[in-house]
MARSE-499397 format. One record per atom (N, C-alpha, C, CB): x, y, z negated; residue in one letter. Coordinates in steps of 0.05 Angstrom, whole numbers, padded with zeros to 5 digits, always signed. Atoms other than C-alpha are relative to their C-alpha. Glycine has a CB too. Layout:
BEGIN
XYZa ...
***
This chain:
BEGIN
+00014-00022-00013m +04572+00108-02406m -00024-00011+00015m +00020+00015+00020m +00025+00009-00012l +04500+00101-02383l +00000+00006+00030l -00024+00014-00014l +00004-00006-00028n +04487+00093-02309n -00027+00012+00005n +00003-00026+00016n +00025-00014-00006l +04428+00127-02273l -00024-00017-00007l +00000+00006+00030l +00023+00017+00006k +04383+00066-02281k -00005-00001-00030k +00005-00029+00011k +00003+00001+00029s +04396+00063-02356s -00012+00025-00011s +00027-00006-00013s +00010-00026+00008c +04383+00137-02363c -00030+00002+00004c +00014+00023+00014c +00028-00001-00006r +04316+00130-02329r -00016-00016-00020r -00005-00010+00028r +00014+00017+00019f +04297+00073-02375f -00003+00013-00027f +00016-00027-00003f +00001-00015+00026v +04315+00114-02437v -00020+00022+00001v +00028+00011-00006v +00019-00022-00002l +04275+00173-02412l -00029-00011-00001l +00004+00015+00026l +00027+00012+00000i +04214+00128-02400i -00007-00008-00029i -00002-00024+00019i +00005+00009+00028i +04220+00099-02471i -00006+00025-00018i +00024-00015-00011i +00004-00024+00016v +04226+00169-02501v -00027+00013+00006v +00022+00021+00005v +00026-00012-00008f +04166+00194-02461f -00023-00016-00012f -00002+00000+00030f +00021+00017+00011c +04123+00135-02482c -00002+00003-00031c +00005-00029+00007c +00000-00003+00029f +04144+00143-02555f -00013+00027-00008f +00028-00002-00011f +00011-00027+00007s +04126+00217-02554s -00030+00000+00003s +00012+00022+00019s +00029+00002-00004i +04056+00200-02527i -00012-00014-00024i -00007-00014+00026i +00010+00015+00023i +04046+00148-02582i +00001+00016-00025i +00016-00026-00003i -00003-00017+00024s +04072+00196-02635s -00022+00021-00001s +00027+00012+00000s +00021-00021-00001n +04024+00251-02613n -00027-00011-00007n +00000+00013+00027n +00026+00013+00007i +03965+00203-02616i -00002-00006-00029i -00004-00025+00017i +00000+00006+00028t +03985+00179-02685t -00002+00025-00017t +00026-00016-00007t -00002-00026+00014y +03997+00251-02706y -00028+00011-00007y +00015+00020+00016y +00027-00010+00004a +03922+00266-02699a -00020-00021-00007a -00009+00014+00025a +00019+00022+00003a +03893+00198-02714a -00012-00001-00028a +00014-00027+00005a +00013+00006+00025g +03842+00184-02769g -00011+00024-00015g +00020-00012-00018g +00011-00024+00013f +03823+00256-02786f -00029+00004+00006f +00017+00024+00008f +00028-00009-00004k +03752+00281-02795k +00001+00030+00004k -00018-00008-00024k -00001-00028-00007v +03741+00348-02762v -00029+00010+00005v +00017+00005+00025v +00026-00013-00004l +03679+00393-02766l +00005+00025+00018l -00013+00009-00027l -00002-00022-00018v +03670+00442-02709v -00026+00016-00001v +00005-00009+00030v +00024-00017+00002v +03622+00500-02719v +00001+00021+00022v -00002+00014-00028v +00003-00018-00023m +03601+00538-02656m -00020+00022-00007m -00008-00015+00025m +00019-00022+00005s +03569+00607-02661s -00025-00002+00017s +00014+00026+00006s +00021-00002-00020y +03526+00595-02600y -00013-00028+00005y +00010+00012+00026y +00016+00024-00006e +03482+00542-02567e +00016-00022+00013e -00023+00008+00018e -00014+00023-00011q +03503+00472-02546q +00002+00001+00030q -00015-00025-00008q +00000-00001-00029d +03485+00485-02473d +00011+00027+00011d -00028-00004+00011d -00012-00025-00009f +03519+00554-02471f +00027-00007+00013f +00004+00020-00023f -00024+00009-00014p +03575+00546-02418p +00026+00006-00015p +00001+00014+00026p -00024-00006+00015w +03627+00580-02462w +00006-00021-00021w -00002+00029-00012w -00003+00020+00020c +03615+00531-02518c +00008-00027+00012c -00026-00004-00016c -00006+00025-00014m +03618+00474-02469m +00030-00001+00008m -00017-00004+00025m -00028-00002-00007e +03687+00498-02445e +00018-00005-00025e +00006+00027+00012e -00016+00003+00025i +03713+00504-02517i +00000-00029-00009i -00011+00018-00022i +00002+00028+00008k +03687+00434-02533k +00018-00018+00017k -00029-00010+00003k -00018+00016-00017e +03724+00406-02472e +00029+00002-00009e -00002+00010+00029e -00027-00004+00009g +03788+00437-02498g +00006-00015-00026g +00006+00029-00004g -00003+00014+00026i +03778+00409-02569i +00001-00030+00005i -00023+00007-00019i +00001+00029-00005d +03759+00340-02543d +00025-00010+00014d -00025-00006+00018d -00025+00009-00014s +03821+00337-02498s +00023-00005-00019s +00008+00021+00020s -00021+00003+00020v +03864+00341-02561v -00008-00021-00021v +00007+00026-00013v +00008+00015+00024l +03823+00307-02615l -00021-00022+00006l -00012+00018-00020l +00023+00016-00005g +03767+00269-02580g +00005-00030-00002g -00009+00005+00027g -00005+00028+00000k +03801+00201-02576k +00012-00010-00027k +00019-00007+00022k -00014+00009+00024t +03833+00200-02645t -00013+00009-00026t +00028+00011+00000t +00013-00011+00024c +03789+00239-02693c -00030-00005-00001c +00006+00030-00002c +00029+00002+00004d +03719+00234-02722d -00010+00029+00001d -00008-00014-00027d +00009-00027-00004l +03688+00298-02694l -00030+00004-00004l +00008+00009+00028l +00029-00007+00003k +03622+00330-02715k -00002+00029+00010k -00010-00003-00029k +00005-00027-00010y +03595+00391-02677y -00026+00011-00012y -00001+00000+00031y +00023-00013+00011f +03547+00441-02707f -00003+00027+00015f +00002+00005-00031f +00005-00023-00017y +03515+00497-02666y -00019+00020-00015y -00013-00007+00027y +00015-00019+00015m +03490+00561-02700m -00021+00015+00016m +00019+00021-00012m +00020-00011-00018n +03450+00584-02639n -00005+00030-00003n -00026-00014-00005n +00004-00029+00005t +03462+00658-02652t -00001+00017+00025t +00022+00010-00018t +00002-00015-00025k +03463+00678-02579k -00029+00007+00005k +00012-00016+00023k +00028-00004-00005t +03388+00670-02575t -00017+00004-00025t -00011-00023+00016t +00014-00002+00026d +03369+00669-02649d +00018+00011-00021d -00012-00027-00008d -00019-00012+00018y +03416+00716-02685y -00011+00003-00028y +00009+00028+00010y +00013-00005+00026e +03366+00730-02741e +00002-00023-00019e -00029+00008+00004e -00001+00023+00017n +03370+00659-02766n +00029-00010-00004n -00017-00022+00011n -00028+00008+00002g +03446+00657-02764g +00009-00007-00028g +00017+00021+00011g -00008+00005+00027l +03455+00661-02839l -00011-00026-00011l -00009+00023-00018l +00012+00026+00008e +03407+00603-02850e +00015-00023+00013e -00030-00001+00007e -00015+00021-00013k +03445+00562-02798k +00027-00003-00013k +00003+00006+00030k -00026+00002+00014a +03510+00579-02834a -00003-00017-00026a +00010+00028-00006a +00005+00017+00024k +03480+00549-02898k -00001-00029+00008k -00026+00009-00014k +00002+00028-00009e +03464+00486-02859e +00028-00011+00007e -00019-00002+00025e -00027+00009-00007a +03535+00484-02832a +00016-00006-00025a +00014+00022+00016a -00014+00005+00025y +03562+00489-02903y -00009-00025-00014y -00003+00024-00019y +00011+00026+00011a +03516+00433-02926a +00012-00023+00014a -00031+00000+00002a -00013+00021-00015l +03544+00391-02870l +00029-00003-00008l -00003+00005+00030l -00028+00000+00009y +03614+00410-02891y +00003-00016-00026y +00011+00029-00003y -00001+00014+00026q +03600+00386-02962q -00005-00030+00002q -00020+00013-00020q +00006+00029-00004e +03570+00321-02938e +00022-00015+00015e -00027-00002+00015e -00020+00013-00017f +03622+00306-02885f +00028-00001-00012f +00001+00014+00027f -00027-00002+00013q +03683+00327-02926q +00022-00003+00021q +00003-00021-00021q -00020+00003-00022p +03726+00340-02864p +00029+00006-00010p -00007+00019+00023p -00028-00007+00006d +03802+00343-02864d +00007+00027+00012d +00018-00022+00012d -00005-00026-00012g +03798+00405-02821g -00025+00010+00014g +00023-00002+00021g +00023-00013-00012v +03750+00455-02790v +00009+00018+00022v -00016+00017-00022v -00004-00019-00022i +03748+00492-02724i -00026+00017+00003i +00007-00014+00027i +00023-00018-00003t +03702+00553-02717t +00003+00018+00024t -00004+00016-00026t -00002-00015-00025a +03687+00587-02651a -00017+00025+00000a -00009-00018+00023a +00013-00026-00004d +03669+00660-02638d -00006+00014-00027d -00026-00003+00016d +00000-00017+00023d +03656+00717-02686d -00022-00006-00020d -00003+00028+00009d +00021+00005+00020n +03589+00699-02717n +00006-00022-00019n -00026-00005+00015n -00007+00022+00018a +03616+00634-02744a +00020+00010-00021a +00012-00022+00016a -00019-00011+00020q +03670+00675-02780q -00015+00016-00021q +00021+00018+00014q +00013-00018+00019s +03626+00729-02811s -00022-00015-00016s -00012+00023+00015s +00022+00013+00013m +03568+00682-02828m +00007-00025-00015m -00022-00005+00020m -00007+00026+00011f +03603+00617-02845f +00027-00001-00014f +00000-00021+00022f -00027+00003+00012v +03678+00619-02856v +00004+00019-00024v +00021+00004+00021v -00006-00019+00021v +03683+00683-02896v -00017-00005-00026v -00006+00029+00010v +00015+00005+00025p +03625+00668-02945p +00006-00026-00013p -00029+00002+00006p -00001+00027+00011y +03639+00594-02954y +00027-00013-00002y -00018-00017+00016y -00025+00015-00002l +03709+00573-02936l +00026+00016-00005l +00002-00013+00027l -00025-00016+00002k +03761+00629-02933k +00009+00004-00028k -00004+00027+00014k -00012-00002+00027d +03806+00625-02994d -00016-00013-00022d +00005+00029-00007d +00017+00014+00020k +03752+00582-03028k +00004-00030-00001k -00029+00007+00006k -00006+00029-00002v +03772+00512-03005v +00028-00004+00010v -00021-00014+00018v -00027+00006-00010k +03837+00478-02988k +00000-00010+00029k +00013-00021-00018k +00002+00010-00027t +03811+00452-02922t +00010+00020+00020t -00029-00007+00007t -00009-00019-00020p +03849+00484-02864p -00022+00006+00021p +00025-00011+00015p +00020-00010-00020v +03806+00525-02816v +00014+00014+00022v -00021+00018-00014v -00011-00014-00023m +03826+00545-02746m -00022+00012+00016m +00018-00019+00017m +00021-00013-00016f +03784+00596-02710f +00010+00002+00029f -00006+00029-00011f -00006-00006-00028c +03781+00608-02635c -00021+00019+00011c +00002-00026+00017c +00018-00018-00014a +03749+00659-02588a -00010+00022-00018a -00024-00016+00011a +00008-00022+00018v +03748+00714-02641v +00007+00026+00014v +00014-00002-00027v -00004-00026-00014n +03739+00783-02609n +00011+00022-00018n -00026+00009+00012n -00007-00022+00018a +03747+00828-02670a +00029-00003-00009a -00018+00000-00025a -00026+00001+00013a +03813+00846-02702a -00001-00019-00023a +00009+00029-00009a +00001+00020+00021p +03831+00790-02749p -00004+00011-00028p +00025-00017+00000p +00002-00013+00026e +03835+00839-02807e -00030+00004-00009e +00014+00027+00000e +00028-00003+00006k +03759+00847-02802k -00010-00022-00018k -00017+00002+00025k +00009+00023+00015y +03751+00778-02832y +00020-00008-00022y -00005-00024+00019y -00021+00007+00019g +03813+00779-02876g +00018-00022+00009g -00013-00008-00026g -00018+00020-00012y +03852+00735-02829y +00028+00012+00006y -00012-00012+00026y +00000+00028+00009p +03901+00703-02834p -00004-00001-00030p +00027-00013+00008p +00006+00005+00028a +03880+00674-02901a +00016-00024-00009a -00030-00004-00005a -00015+00022+00010s +03909+00621-02946s -00005-00026+00015s -00005-00004-00030s +00007+00025-00014n +03873+00567-02906n -00011+00005+00028n -00021-00015-00016n +00012-00007-00025v +03854+00604-02842v +00021+00012+00019v -00024+00019-00004v -00015-00013-00022s +03890+00619-02776s -00015-00007+00026s +00030-00011+00001s +00014+00007-00024g +03873+00612-02703g +00008+00017+00024g -00029+00003-00004g -00006-00014-00026i +03870+00642-02633i -00021+00021+00006i +00001-00021+00023i +00018-00023-00006l +03840+00710-02616l -00008+00000+00029l +00014+00026-00007l +00010-00002-00027e +03799+00723-02554e +00004+00029+00010e -00030-00008+00002e -00004-00026-00012r +03822+00781-02511r -00006-00002+00030r +00029+00011-00005r +00008+00001-00028y +03789+00794-02444y +00021+00011+00019y -00026+00016+00004y -00019-00009-00021h +03830+00804-02380h -00013+00023+00015h +00008-00024+00019h +00013-00022-00013i +03796+00870-02366i +00019+00015+00019i -00011+00020-00021i -00019-00014-00017d +03858+00904-02339d +00005-00015+00026d +00027+00004-00015d -00005+00016-00024q +03871+00846-02291q -00025-00001+00018q +00008-00028-00008q +00024+00000-00016s +03798+00845-02268s -00003+00026+00015s -00025-00004-00018s +00001-00026-00014i +03800+00919-02251i +00021+00001+00022i +00005+00024-00020i -00021+00000-00020a +03866+00910-02215a -00007-00018+00024a +00027-00010-00012a +00009+00018-00021f +03837+00851-02176f -00021+00014+00018f -00012-00026-00012f +00021-00014-00015a +03776+00893-02156a +00013+00022+00018a -00020+00013-00019a -00014-00021-00016k +03823+00949-02132k +00015-00012+00023k +00019+00016-00018k -00013+00014-00023q +03860+00899-02089q -00020-00004+00022q +00012-00027-00009q +00021+00004-00019l +03794+00885-02055l -00011+00026+00011l -00023-00016-00012l +00011-00026-00008i +03770+00957-02054i +00018+00022-00011i -00029+00004-00011i -00019-00019+00010p +03828+01006-02061p -00011+00027-00008p +00021+00005+00021p +00012-00026+00006s +03781+01066-02065s -00012+00002-00028s -00021+00007+00020s +00011+00000+00027i +03757+01046-02135i +00017+00018-00018i -00002-00028-00012i -00014-00018+00017n +03776+01102-02183n -00011+00001-00029n +00000+00028+00011n +00012-00001+00027s +03728+01095-02242s -00016-00025-00006s -00018+00025-00002s +00014+00024+00008v +03697+01039-02281v -00018+00005-00025v +00020-00023-00006v +00018-00001+00023g +03637+01034-02328g -00003-00027-00012g -00028+00011+00009g +00002+00025+00015y +03618+00981-02378y -00028-00003-00012y +00022-00003-00021y +00026+00004+00013i +03553+00950-02402i +00000-00028-00012i -00023+00003+00020i +00001+00025+00014s +03544+00896-02454s -00022+00002-00021s +00027-00007-00014s +00021+00000+00020k +03490+00876-02503k +00010+00011-00026k -00011-00028-00004k -00007-00010+00027d +03490+00912-02570d +00003-00023-00019d -00021+00021-00010d -00006+00024+00015s +03523+00856-02609s +00029+00001-00009s -00005-00026+00017s -00029+00001+00007p +03589+00838-02643p +00019-00003+00024p +00005-00023-00019p -00017+00002-00023t +03616+00817-02576t +00002+00026+00016t -00011-00022+00019t +00000-00026-00013g +03595+00882-02544g +00017+00021-00014g -00029+00011+00002g -00017-00018+00015e +03628+00921-02600e +00030-00007+00003e -00008-00001-00030e -00027+00008-00004a +03691+00881-02590a +00010+00008+00027a +00003-00031-00003a -00007-00010-00026v +03691+00897-02516v +00006+00030-00001v -00022-00006+00021v -00004-00029+00002s +03684+00970-02533s +00027+00007-00014s -00023+00013-00016s -00025-00005+00014a +03742+00967-02582a +00024-00006+00017a +00001-00017-00026a -00023+00007-00017q +03787+00932-02532q +00004+00021+00022q -00005-00027+00013q -00002-00020-00021v +03771+00983-02477v +00012+00026-00012v -00028+00006+00012v -00011-00024+00012k +03786+01041-02524k +00030-00003-00005k -00014+00006-00027k -00028+00005+00006m +03852+01009-02542m +00018-00001+00025m +00003-00025-00016m -00016+00006-00024e +03875+00991-02472e -00004+00018+00024e -00006-00028+00008e +00008-00012-00025s +03841+01036-02422s +00020+00020+00011s -00026+00015-00005s -00020-00018-00010g +03899+01084-02418g +00019-00013+00021g +00016+00011-00022g -00017+00014-00019n +03935+01030-02379n -00015-00013+00023n +00015-00022-00015n +00016+00011-00022y +03878+01011-02333y +00005+00015+00026y -00030+00000-00006y -00005-00012-00026l +03883+01026-02258l -00024+00017+00010l +00007-00021+00020l +00023-00017-00007a +03816+01063-02259a -00008+00014-00026a -00023-00016+00012a +00009-00015+00023k +03788+01116-02305k -00024-00013-00013k -00007+00029+00008k +00021+00015+00015s +03743+01085-02359s -00021+00019-00011s +00012-00016-00022s +00022-00013+00013l +03675+01110-02380l -00005-00013-00027l -00026+00000+00018l +00007+00012+00026e +03646+01096-02449e -00015-00027+00004e -00018+00019-00016e +00014+00025-00001v +03622+01025-02461v -00028+00004-00010v +00016-00022-00017v +00029-00003+00007m +03546+01024-02462m -00011-00026-00012m -00016+00009+00024m +00010+00023+00014l +03511+00977-02510l -00030+00001-00004l +00013-00003-00028l +00029+00000+00002p +03436+00971-02495p -00010-00022-00018p -00012-00003+00028p +00012+00019+00018a +03391+00935-02544a -00022-00016+00013a -00010+00013-00025a +00022+00013-00015t +03337+00917-02493t +00006+00000+00029t -00027+00014-00006t -00004+00001-00029m +03332+00899-02420m -00009+00026+00013m -00017-00023+00012m +00008-00025-00010k +03294+00963-02407k +00022+00021-00002k -00025+00010-00014k -00022-00019+00003q +03351+01004-02435q +00023-00007+00019q +00010-00001-00030q -00022+00009-00018a +03401+00962-02395a -00005+00010+00029a +00003-00030-00001a +00007-00008-00027v +03365+00978-02330v +00004+00031+00002v -00029-00008+00008v -00002-00030+00000e +03361+01053-02347e +00029+00009+00000e -00015+00012-00024e -00029-00007+00001i +03435+01055-02365i +00014-00006+00026i +00013-00015-00023i -00012+00008-00025t +03455+01018-02302t -00007+00020+00022t -00009-00028+00008t +00007-00020-00019k +03416+01068-02260k +00016+00025-00003k -00030+00007-00002k -00015-00025+00006s +03451+01126-02294s +00029-00002+00008s -00003+00007-00029s -00028+00004-00006l +03519+01095-02280l +00006-00001+00030l +00009-00026-00012l -00005+00002-00029r +03509+01090-02204r +00015+00024+00010r -00026-00002+00014r -00013-00024-00010d +03531+01162-02194d +00024+00008-00017d -00020+00023+00000d -00021-00007+00019k +03584+01161-02249k +00026-00017+00004k -00009-00002-00028k -00024+00017-00003c +03631+01104-02230c -00002-00017+00025c +00002-00019-00025c -00003+00016-00025d +03655+01061-02172d -00003-00030-00006d +00026+00005+00013d -00001+00028+00007l +03657+00995-02210l -00013-00003-00027l +00030-00010-00001l +00014+00005+00025l +03616+00965-02267l +00007-00028-00011l -00031+00004+00003l -00005+00026+00013l +03637+00911-02316l -00025-00007-00016l +00025+00002-00019l +00023+00011+00014m +03579+00869-02342m +00009-00025-00016m -00024-00006+00019m -00008+00024+00015t +03588+00819-02398t -00018-00003-00025t +00029+00001-00008t +00014+00006+00026a +03555+00786-02459a -00028+00011-00001a +00017+00010-00023a +00027-00010+00000l +03484+00802-02439l -00021-00022-00005l -00006+00013+00027l +00018+00022+00007q +03455+00734-02457q -00017+00007-00024q +00017-00025-00005q +00018-00004+00023g +03394+00740-02502g -00011+00028-00003g +00014-00007-00024g +00011-00027+00003i +03379+00813-02490i -00030-00002+00005i +00013+00020+00021i +00029+00004-00001p +03303+00820-02501p -00014+00016+00021p -00012+00005-00026p +00017-00016-00018d +03250+00841-02451d -00019+00017-00017d -00016-00019+00019d +00017-00018+00014e +03194+00889-02470e -00018-00015-00021e -00018+00014+00019e +00016+00016+00019a +03156+00832-02505a +00017-00011-00023a -00014-00022+00014a -00018+00011+00021g +03217+00815-02547g +00011-00027+00006g -00014+00000-00026g -00010+00027-00007n +03233+00750-02510n +00029+00002+00009n -00018-00012+00021n -00028+00000-00009p +03307+00735-02503p +00003-00010+00029p +00018-00017-00018p -00004+00007-00028l +03329+00733-02430l +00027-00014+00004l -00001+00025+00017l -00025+00014-00007s +03381+00688-02399s +00016+00019+00018s -00006-00027+00014s -00017-00016-00017q +03440+00716-02361q -00008-00003+00029q +00030-00008-00003q +00010+00004-00027k +03410+00686-02298k -00023+00019+00006k -00009-00029+00003k +00022-00019-00004e +03350+00732-02309e +00010+00029-00001e -00021-00004-00022e -00010-00027+00004v +03391+00793-02329v +00018+00010+00022v +00014+00002-00027v -00022-00010-00018i +03452+00797-02283i -00010+00007+00028i +00021-00022+00002i +00008-00008-00027p +03418+00796-02214p -00015+00027+00001p -00017-00021+00012p +00015-00025+00001v +03372+00853-02235v +00019+00024-00003v -00020+00000-00024v -00018-00022+00004l +03429+00896-02260l +00019+00004+00024l +00017-00005-00026l -00017-00002-00024v +03474+00880-02200v -00015+00015+00022v +00007-00029+00010v +00016-00014-00020k +03418+00902-02153k -00005+00029-00007k -00027-00014+00004k +00005-00028+00009t +03404+00964-02195t +00025+00017+00005t -00007+00000-00029t -00024-00015-00003f +03477+00985-02193f +00007+00004+00030f +00024-00014-00014f -00004-00002-00029g +03486+00970-02119g +00029+00005+00009g -00016+00022+00011g -00028-00004-00006k +03562+00974-02121k +00016-00024-00011k +00011+00027-00012k -00016+00022+00010p +03620+00927-02138p -00002-00004-00030p +00029+00003+00008p +00001+00007+00029t +03617+00892-02206t +00021-00020-00007t -00028-00010-00007t -00019+00020+00011i +03665+00852-02249i -00012-00010-00027i +00028+00012-00004i +00009+00011+00026s +03657+00810-02312s +00023-00013-00014s -00023-00020+00005s -00020+00015+00016t +03695+00774-02367t -00007-00029+00000t +00002+00011-00028t +00010+00027+00002s +03655+00710-02358s -00001-00013+00028s -00027-00001-00013s +00000+00013-00026p +03665+00660-02301p -00029-00008+00008p +00017-00025+00000p +00027+00010-00005h +03592+00638-02307h -00018+00021+00012h -00012-00011-00025h +00017-00021-00011l +03565+00705-02285l +00005+00005+00029l +00005+00026-00016l -00007-00005-00028l +03599+00705-02217l -00022-00011+00019l +00027-00013+00007l +00020+00013-00017k +03546+00659-02188k -00027+00016+00001k -00005-00028-00008k +00024-00016+00001y +03492+00710-02206y +00003+00027+00015y -00008+00005-00028y -00003-00024-00016g +03521+00765-02162g +00022+00019-00007g -00025+00015-00001g -00024-00016+00007i +03584+00792-02195i +00021-00004+00022i +00012-00008-00028i -00019+00001-00022l +03638+00808-02143l +00024-00017-00007l +00009+00027+00008l -00025+00014+00006c +03701+00784-02178c +00007+00003-00030c +00023+00012+00017c -00009-00001+00028a +03736+00773-02244a +00026-00015-00003a -00021-00011-00019a -00022+00016+00010v +03799+00749-02278v -00009-00009-00028v +00028+00016-00001v +00013+00009+00024v +03772+00705-02333v +00018-00017-00017v -00025-00016+00007v -00015+00017+00019q +03798+00669-02394q -00011-00028+00001q -00001+00012-00028q +00007+00029+00000s +03793+00595-02408s -00010-00008-00027s +00024-00017+00009s +00010+00011+00025g +03748+00566-02461g +00016-00025-00008g -00029-00006+00002g -00016+00023+00006q +03789+00503-02455q +00026+00007-00014q +00006-00015+00027q -00024-00009+00013e +03851+00542-02474e -00005+00005-00030e +00012+00025+00013e +00007-00006+00027h +03817+00567-02537h -00004-00026-00016h -00026+00017-00002h +00005+00025+00015g +03792+00498-02557g +00024-00017-00005g -00020-00016+00014g -00023+00017+00003s +03856+00460-02544s +00021+00013-00018s +00013-00006+00027s -00019-00013+00017t +03899+00513-02578t -00007-00002-00029t +00003+00030+00008t +00009+00002+00028a +03857+00514-02641a +00003-00029-00010a -00030+00009-00002a -00003+00028+00008a +03857+00438-02642a +00029-00007-00006a -00011-00019+00022a -00029+00005+00004k +03933+00434-02636k +00009+00013-00026k +00017+00009+00023k -00008-00014+00025m +03941+00485-02692m -00012-00015-00024m -00011+00029+00001m +00012+00014+00023l +03893+00446-02736l +00014-00026-00005l -00030-00006+00006l -00015+00025+00004v +03931+00381-02725v +00025+00006-00017v +00008-00012+00027v -00023-00007+00016e +03993+00416-02752e -00007+00004-00029e +00013+00026+00011e +00008-00006+00027a +03955+00440-02813a -00009-00026-00014a -00023+00020+00000a +00009+00025+00013m +03923+00372-02826m +00023-00019-00006m -00021-00015+00018m -00025+00015+00006n +03993+00342-02824n +00018+00015-00020n +00015-00006+00026n -00012-00013+00024k +04010+00387-02883k +00019+00023+00006k +00016-00021-00014k -00014-00025-00004k +04043+00445-02848k -00015+00023-00013k +00005+00005+00031k +00014-00022+00013p +04026+00506-02890p -00013+00019+00020p +00019+00016-00018p +00015-00017-00019v +03973+00549-02856v +00015+00027+00002v -00029+00004-00009v -00015-00026-00001s +04016+00610-02874s +00023-00001+00020s +00011+00006-00028s -00021+00003-00020e +04068+00583-02825e -00011-00003+00028e +00018-00023-00007e +00013+00003-00026i +04017+00577-02768i -00011+00027+00008i -00023-00022-00001i +00007-00028-00007a +04014+00646-02737a -00025+00003+00017a +00024+00013+00014a +00023-00006-00017v +03951+00676-02708v +00011+00007+00028v -00016+00024-00012v -00009-00005-00028t +03958+00677-02632t -00024+00011+00016t +00010-00026+00013t +00022-00010-00018r +03916+00700-02572r +00002-00015+00026r +00003+00031+00004r +00002+00013-00026n +03894+00673-02505n +00019+00013+00020n -00028-00001+00010n -00018-00010-00020r +03941+00681-02446r -00008-00006+00029r +00028-00010-00004r +00006+00010-00026e +03914+00642-02387e -00022+00017+00014e -00009-00029+00000e +00020-00015-00015g +03876+00680-02332g -00005-00014+00027g +00008+00029+00004g +00007+00012-00026k +03839+00653-02271k -00016+00020+00017k -00016-00026-00004k +00013-00019-00018r +03818+00696-02211r -00024-00014+00014r +00019+00012+00021r +00024+00011-00013i +03748+00684-02184i -00012+00022+00017i -00021-00011-00020i +00014-00019-00017i +03712+00718-02126i -00025-00012+00012i +00019+00011+00022i +00025+00008-00012n +03641+00713-02101n +00001+00008+00030n -00025+00012-00015n -00003-00007-00028v +03648+00709-02025v -00027+00010+00012v +00010-00025+00016v +00026-00010-00010s +03573+00721-02015s -00002+00030-00005s -00023-00014-00015s +00000-00028+00007v +03579+00788-02050v +00021+00015+00016v +00005+00005-00030v -00021-00013-00016m +03644+00804-02015m -00009+00006+00029m +00025-00018+00001m +00010-00004-00027k +03611+00795-01947k -00023+00020+00000k -00010-00027+00011k +00022-00019+00000s +03548+00834-01967s +00009+00028-00004s -00019-00008-00022s -00011-00027+00004l +03591+00893-01988l +00019+00008+00023l +00015+00002-00027l -00016-00006-00023g +03630+00889-01923g +00030+00002-00006g -00008+00026+00012g -00028-00001+00008i +03696+00877-01958i +00016-00019+00017i +00003-00007-00030i -00018+00017-00016k +03752+00851-01914k +00028+00002-00013k +00001+00010+00030k -00025-00002+00016p +03811+00836-01961p +00024-00004+00017p -00001-00020-00023p -00025+00005-00013k +03883+00838-01940k +00009-00029-00003k +00021+00020-00010k -00010+00027+00001a +03918+00773-01926a +00015-00004-00026a +00018-00006+00024a -00013+00007+00024g +03940+00740-01990g -00015+00008-00026g +00026+00013-00001g +00014-00009+00024v +03892+00775-02038v -00016-00023-00012v -00019+00023+00007v +00017+00021+00010l +03848+00713-02043l +00016-00026-00005l -00021-00007+00021l -00016+00024+00004r +03906+00664-02046r +00000-00008-00030r +00029+00004+00010r +00000+00010+00028g +03899+00621-02109g -00025+00006-00015g +00023+00011-00014g +00024-00007+00014a +03831+00649-02127a -00021-00022+00004a -00011+00027+00009a +00023+00018-00003e +03770+00605-02140e -00022+00015+00015e -00010-00010-00028e +00021-00012-00016l +03715+00620-02089l -00027-00012-00008l +00006-00003+00030l +00027+00009+00006v +03642+00617-02108v -00020+00015+00018v -00007+00005-00030v +00021-00014-00015v +03576+00637-02075v -00023+00006-00019v -00010-00018+00024v +00023-00007+00016t +03514+00669-02103t -00021-00022-00001t -00014+00026+00010t +00020+00021+00004e +03465+00619-02132e -00027+00009+00009e -00001-00009-00029e +00026-00007-00010q +03398+00619-02097q -00022-00010-00018q -00004-00011+00029q 
***
């Protein structure tokens, strides 16, 4: 019979063996990662961190960025470049992030056309839109924590009864609209229609019109919305203008917008998307049939509050509301 000291030794050996096994499990593979957006876009950076945490030390990774946040029109051409890289690199597996990489790259070039396993992440649309799951495709869907963000705002301001939504006219904006339509019956505030402006001028006009219609406004995915000259604007240029125009509490689905004047949010983790897709791909590259790797969705949520905005709105939260939340201030 093993004594306590022997049991501890056995546990240490098992733990060390499991670490070595996991490293070996992913070693030596070539993996191509195709991102829908830009290399310096914070969301892509988060996803990359998640992928690298699983595959970075053991696999030969190549990243390709389609840049469709600021240059959507050239997305199809970038997808051709991604496919040329795929043919040259001959990866053992592929990870593709966000919707444009699916519609422009995976569906035309890889889905049911090659044997290479493909794992998507951060996909907003229903998987059926792209014919997922496919013989060689599975992954993790992106679903925003809109219900939790509204509930968090109501904890700070109990008088909130209605919420509006504004997002750029884009696949992401359409996905937000679809999610709100599906879920809004369970939200703690009455939902207005999701507004999808195509220009900054329209965004300002819509935001003005919403001031008298709702108590809370969700802003998201406004990167690249053009000004009157057609120049794509950054979220740093867009969000402060719309926050000031609305003049009431705001929420978002993105952690990176809080520093531009959004009050609060419960946000998802890009790292979760990247690491989940990477782990699923490791299974597939080790010969587990993709048909046995079920499509999943993100679960993790993190509460964030901008204390600068909270103070400017005169909000004095009850004790405990801020416990566990990340606190940020407005960037000057």
